[in-house]
C-alpha positions in Angstrom: -11.7 -12.7 15.9 -8.1 -12.3 14.7 -6.1 -9.6 15.1 -3.9 -8.5 12.4 -0.6 -6.5 12.6 0.1 -4.3 9.4 3.9 -2.9 8.8 4.3 -0.5 5.8 8.4 -0.2 5.1 9.7 2.4 2.9 13.2 1.5 1.6 16.3 4.2 1.4 17.7 4.7 -2.0 20.6 2.4 -1.6 18.9 -1.2 -1.0 18.7 -2.9 -4.4 16.3 -5.7 -5.4 18.1 -8.4 -3.9 18.7 -6.8 -0.6 15.0 -6.0 0.0 14.4 -9.7 -1.0 16.3 -10.4 1.8 15.0 -8.3 4.1 11.3 -9.8 2.9 12.7 -13.7 3.3 13.8 -12.3 6.9 10.7 -11.1 8.0 8.6 -14.0 6.6 11.0 -16.3 8.4 9.5 -14.8 11.7 6.5 -17.0 11.1 8.4 -20.1 11.9 10.8 -18.7 14.4 8.3 -17.0 16.8 5.3 -18.8 18.4 1.9 -16.9 17.9 2.2 -16.0 14.5 -0.5 -17.7 12.9 -0.1 -16.2 9.1 1.9 -13.8 7.3 1.7 -12.0 4.0 3.7 -9.6 2.1 3.7 -7.6 -0.9 4.9 -4.6 -3.0 2.9 -1.4 -3.1 0.5 -2.0 -6.7 -1.8 1.3 -6.0 -2.3 3.8 -8.9 -3.9 5.8 -6.4 -0.4 7.7 -5.7 -1.3 7.5 -1.9 1.3 5.3 -0.4 3.4 8.3 2.0 6.8 6.8 0.8 5.8 2.8 1.9 6.8 0.4 -0.9 6.0 -3.0 0.8 3.4 -4.1 2.9 3.6 -7.1 6.0 0.7 -8.9 7.6 0.7 -10.7 10.6 -1.9 -12.7 12.1 -2.3 -13.4 15.8 -5.4 -14.7 17.5 -5.0 -12.6 20.5 -3.5 -9.5 21.8 -0.9 -11.8 24.3 0.5 -13.6 21.0 1.3 -10.1 19.5 2.5 -8.9 22.4 4.9 -11.8 22.9 5.8 -11.6 19.2 6.8 -8.1 20.0 9.3 -8.9 22.5 10.7 -12.0 21.4 14.3 -12.1 20.6 14.0 -13.0 17.1 11.9 -10.4 16.3 13.9 -7.4 18.5 16.9 -8.5 16.2 14.8 -8.4 12.9 14.1 -5.0 13.9 17.8 -3.8 14.6 19.0 -5.6 11.6 16.3 -3.8 9.1 16.5 -0.3 10.5 19.3 1.3 8.8 17.5 -0.2 5.2 14.4 1.7 6.1 13.3 5.2 5.0 9.9 4.9 6.9 7.9 2.4 9.1 4.4 2.8 9.8 2.7 0.2 11.8 -1.3 -0.7 12.9 -3.0 -3.4 14.7 -6.6 -4.1 14.1 -9.3 -6.7 15.2 -10.9 -8.9 12.2 -14.3 -8.4 11.3 -15.1 -5.0 12.9 -15.0 -6.3 16.4 -12.9 -4.7 19.2 -10.5 -6.5 21.3 -12.1 -9.0 23.9 
């Protein structure tokens, strides 16, 4: 079982594509600077359904345990990134789930 940490961002009207690319780059860098992140994926919304609720970018981090996720959440690099990115964001949603339909151990 793996724990997925899904983060959805909607950006304020101000940031241009270069600024958003910098946000994505800095978020991705957490995989190497914070222990316990097994995988990182990101992408821009391309759904034709129109149900994005203002979110334009998705990020999925994978952890092997709830303890690894919890350590990530309080790690100084993650906290610094979260504080840095706030002014760029209009909306944020976070959802965690265990893969394969299993519950947490």
